[in-house]
C-alpha positions in Angstrom: 47.9 41.2 34.3 45.0 42.6 35.2 43.9 42.8 31.4 44.9 39.1 31.0 42.8 38.0 34.2 39.6 39.9 32.7 40.1 38.2 29.2 39.9 34.7 30.9 37.0 35.7 33.0 35.2 36.6 29.7 36.2 33.7 27.9 35.2 31.6 31.0 31.7 33.6 30.8 31.2 33.3 27.3 31.7 29.1 27.5 29.4 29.2 30.3 26.9 31.1 28.3 27.4 28.8 25.3 26.6 25.8 27.6 24.1 27.4 29.3 21.5 28.3 26.1 20.2 26.4 23.5 17.4 26.9 20.7 14.6 24.6 19.9 13.0 25.1 16.1 9.4 25.0 15.3 9.8 21.4 14.4 11.4 20.1 17.4 10.9 19.0 21.0 13.6 18.1 23.7 14.6 16.6 26.6 17.1 17.7 29.2 19.2 15.1 31.0 21.3 15.5 34.2 24.1 12.9 34.4 21.9 10.9 32.0 18.5 11.0 33.8 15.7 13.2 32.4 15.1 16.2 34.5 12.5 17.9 32.0 11.2 18.7 28.8 10.8 21.5 26.2 7.7 21.4 23.9 7.8 24.9 22.7 10.3 26.5 20.0 12.7 29.4 21.2 15.6 29.8 23.5 16.1 27.8 26.3 18.1 27.6 29.6 20.0 24.5 31.0 22.9 24.1 33.5 26.4 24.0 31.7 28.2 20.8 31.3 26.4 18.7 33.5 22.9 18.7 31.6 22.6 17.6 28.1 19.8 18.2 25.2 18.2 15.5 23.4 16.3 16.8 20.3 13.2 14.9 18.8 11.0 15.6 15.9 7.5 17.3 16.3 6.6 16.5 12.7 4.6 13.7 11.5 6.9 10.9 10.7 6.8 7.8 8.2 6.7 3.9 9.0 7.7 1.7 6.1 7.5 -1.8 6.9 9.0 -4.8 4.9 6.4 -6.6 2.6 5.2 -9.9 4.3 3.9 -13.1 3.0 0.7 -13.8 4.6 -2.3 -16.6 3.7 -5.9 -14.6 3.6 -9.0 -16.4 5.2 -9.6 -17.9 1.9 -6.1 -19.4 1.6 -5.0 -17.0 -0.8 -1.4 -16.4 -0.4 0.1 -12.8 -0.9 2.7 -10.3 -0.4 1.3 -7.2 1.7 3.2 -4.0 1.9 2.0 -1.6 4.3 3.0 1.9 5.7 2.0 4.1 8.6 2.2 7.8 10.1 3.3 8.7 13.2 4.5 11.3 15.7 6.0 11.7 19.3 3.6 13.2 21.5 5.5 12.6 24.8 9.1 13.1 24.3 9.8 12.3 27.8 8.0 8.7 28.0 9.5 8.4 24.5 13.0 9.0 25.8 12.7 6.5 28.6 11.1 3.4 26.4 12.8 3.6 23.1 15.2 6.7 23.2 15.6 7.2 19.5 13.5 7.3 16.3 15.1 4.0 15.2 14.3 2.1 18.6 10.7 3.5 17.9 10.5 2.4 14.2 11.6 -1.1 15.6 8.8 -0.9 18.2 6.2 0.1 15.3 7.6 -3.2 13.3 6.5 -5.5 15.9 3.3 -3.6 16.7 2.0 -2.8 13.1 3.4 -6.3 11.4 1.2 -8.3 14.0 -1.6 -6.3 13.6 -1.3 -6.8 10.0 -0.8 -10.2 9.9 -4.0 -10.9 12.2 -6.4 -8.6 10.0 -5.1 -10.4 6.4 -5.3 -13.9 7.9 -8.7 -13.3 9.3 -10.2 -11.8 5.8 -11.0 -12.6 2.6 -8.8 -11.4 -0.4 -11.9 -9.6 -1.9 -12.4 -7.3 1.6 -8.7 -6.3 1.4 -8.9 -4.8 -2.4 -12.4 -3.5 -2.5 -13.7 -0.3 -0.9 -17.4 -0.5 1.0 -18.8 1.5 -2.2 -18.1 -1.4 -4.7 -21.0 -2.5 -6.6 -21.1 -5.6 -8.9 -22.2 -5.0 -12.4 -25.7 -5.3 -13.3 -27.0 -9.2 -13.7 -23.4 -10.3 -12.1 -24.0 -12.6 -9.1 -21.5 -13.3 -6.7 -20.7 -16.0 -4.0 -18.0 -16.0 -1.4 -17.1 -19.2 0.5 -14.5 -21.2 2.6 -14.1 -24.6 2.6 -17.6 -25.1 1.0 -19.3 -22.8 3.6 -20.7 -19.9 1.8 -20.3 -16.5 3.4 -23.3 -14.1 3.3 -22.8 -11.0 1.5 -23.8 -8.9 5.0 -20.3 -10.2 6.4 -18.2 -8.7 3.7 -16.6 -5.9 4.8 -14.6 -3.2 2.9 -10.8 -2.2 2.8 -11.7 1.1 4.9 -13.1 -1.2 7.8 -10.2 -3.4 7.8 -7.8 -0.4 7.8 -9.9 1.4 10.7 -9.7 -1.8 12.6 -5.8 -2.5 12.2 -5.5 1.4 13.2 -7.2 1.1 16.5 -5.6 -2.2 17.6 -2.1 -0.9 16.6 -2.9 2.6 18.3 -3.8 0.9 21.6 -0.2 -0.2 22.1 2.0 3.2 21.2 0.9 5.4 24.0 3.2 3.6 26.6 6.0 4.5 24.0 4.9 8.5 24.0 3.6 7.7 20.3 0.7 8.7 18.6 0.0 6.3 15.7 -1.8 8.6 13.0 -3.0 6.1 10.3 -1.8 2.7 8.3 -2.3 2.2 4.8 -1.8 -0.7 2.4 0.7 0.1 -0.4 0.4 -2.8 -2.3 -1.1 -6.1 -2.6 0.3 -9.0 -4.9 0.1 -12.9 -5.0 3.0 -14.8 -4.2 5.2 -15.9 -7.0 3.8 -19.3 -7.4 0.3 -18.1 -7.3 0.8 -15.3 -9.7 2.4 -17.7 -12.1 -0.6 -19.9 -12.2 -2.7 -17.0 -12.6 -1.0 -15.3 -15.5 -1.2 -19.2 -17.0 -4.9 -18.8 -16.4 -5.3 -15.6 -18.0 -3.1 -16.7 -20.9 -5.3 -19.9 -21.4 -8.8 -17.7 -21.3 -7.3 -15.3 -23.9 -6.4 -18.6 -26.1 -9.7 -19.9 -25.5 -11.4 -16.5 -26.5 -8.7 -16.5 -29.6 -9.6 -20.0 -30.7 -13.5 -19.0 -30.6 -12.6 -15.8 -32.8 -10.6 -18.2 -35.2 -13.7 -20.6 -35.4 -16.1 -18.0 -35.9 -13.6 -16.3 -38.5 -13.1 -19.5 -40.6 -17.1 -20.1 -40.4 -17.7 -17.0 -41.8 -14.8 -17.3 -44.6 -16.7 -20.7 -45.4 -19.7 -19.1 -45.8 -18.4 -16.0 -47.8 -16.4 -18.1 -50.2 -19.8 -20.7 -50.4 -21.7 -17.5 -51.4 -19.0 -16.2 -53.7 -18.8 -19.9 -55.4 -22.6 -19.8 -56.0 -22.5 -16.5 -57.4 -19.8 -17.4 -59.8 -21.8 -20.5 -61.0 -24.6 -18.1 -61.3 -22.5 -15.7 -63.5 -21.1 -18.6 -65.8 -24.5 -20.3 -66.3 -26.0 -16.9 -67.2 -23.1 -16.1 -69.4 -23.3 -19.5 -71.1 -27.2 -19.1 -71.7 -26.2 -15.9 -73.3 -23.6 -17.0 -75.5 -26.0 -20.0 -76.6 -28.9 -17.7 -77.3 -26.5 -15.2 -79.5 -24.8 -18.2 -81.3 -28.3 -19.4 -82.0 -29.6 -16.4 -83.6 -26.1 -15.9 -85.6 -26.7 -19.6 -87.0 -30.0 -18.8 -88.1 
């Protein structure tokens, strides 16, 4: 009887111990809640203690996480309709605030959708297409002239910025809205820019027409070269025939003599 009681006590102690200790790995951080209310956080890896049964551990990633937005159709300042696809990197820096505001990574991703998409839309619609695709170090070819205008109004080259400047501005604006969710936004990058289908089709058609024009020019030049060569060949043949006829007449004349 006494041995059975001891075994029960040991079993209870093991269950309590198992529910009291938990391990946080290097890539994790955690929040402890008591009856659903946050009562503490764990930011360092190792073995930690909590009250059994009444307290629960919620784990969050300490590593850098990736955000991928859906491609958006946005008009640029110079009325070029484009598809733009962006990505960002972020991490959880305040797990307690993160748990209180968005609770999960899925909730954080949804919040980042709103923040980043809004910033990207404002940035793209306020800039020229050429600014989105060029870097600050771009230099036009020697002798090439560039002119940028919107609705007939020319834009000074000094006002044209590079892609890096636009990305930096987007990051600063988006970053201002993330600390309230316990999130640090590390960077924002543009993965891909493309014309919308209608514009892309017209661009392809223009490229094809330009190539056809070049091909027609080459054919015309080729036909001209061909005519010159044939004309030269015909002249040379006439000269050869004339010379052969002259020599034949001379030989015949000598033979008759």
